[in-house]
C-alpha atoms as one frame of an Amber mdcrd trajectory, in Angstrom:
protein
 -71.933   7.638 -26.877 -71.234   8.683 -30.061 -69.139  11.330 -31.485 -70.687
  14.482 -33.171 -69.738  15.738 -36.234 -68.544  19.041 -34.982 -66.272  17.039
 -32.688 -64.695  15.051 -35.602 -64.062  18.204 -37.358 -62.736  19.670 -34.326
 -60.443  16.609 -33.631 -59.324  16.594 -37.791 -58.669  20.223 -37.478 -56.329
  20.023 -34.499 -54.573  16.794 -35.884 -53.788  18.805 -39.445 -52.492  21.098
 -37.174 -50.277  19.164 -34.615 -49.325  15.894 -35.874 -47.495  14.386 -38.852
 -47.862  10.936 -40.171 -44.623   8.973 -40.760 -45.200   6.120 -43.146 -43.323
   3.081 -42.337 -43.066   0.173 -44.666 -41.294  -3.175 -43.206 -41.345  -7.132
 -43.860 -44.312  -9.058 -43.034 -41.858 -11.008 -40.689 -40.362  -7.884 -39.382
 -43.831  -6.627 -38.265 -44.710  -9.956 -36.913 -41.666 -10.137 -34.430 -42.337
  -6.622 -33.616 -46.062  -7.332 -32.823 -45.265 -10.475 -30.707 -42.531  -8.277
 -28.767 -45.217  -5.331 -27.949 -47.712  -8.104 -27.186 -45.409  -9.858 -24.999
 -44.682  -6.404 -22.971 -48.136  -4.975 -23.391 -47.175  -2.084 -25.355 -48.678
  -0.879 -28.713 -46.862  -0.688 -31.851 -47.137   3.032 -32.086 -46.227   3.790
 -28.415 -43.072   1.435 -28.691 -42.065   3.367 -31.819 -42.556   6.497 -30.556
 -40.339   5.792 -27.357 -37.519   4.510 -29.658 -37.730   7.744 -31.791 -37.469
   9.862 -28.677 -35.080   7.907 -27.079 -32.863   7.961 -30.112 -32.977  11.625
 -30.477 -32.884  13.082 -26.964 -36.246  14.698 -27.689 -37.097  17.184 -24.773
 -40.404  19.056 -25.362 -39.041  22.163 -23.347 -36.205  22.494 -25.754 -38.477
  23.266 -28.656 -40.871  25.508 -27.179
């Protein structure tokens, strides 16, 4: 099933209001080590980094509502 143009616009609108990109530059060997680790543990790189971030700052969504 293909995504309609209206649905794409709706998703983009939601993302622009609710998401913020964080660029991250790493050395190639660091990226390869991270990718190997994530592959070995069946994790996405994005999910792994987000979990590190949340664990490090002690983020609790209810605190910020």
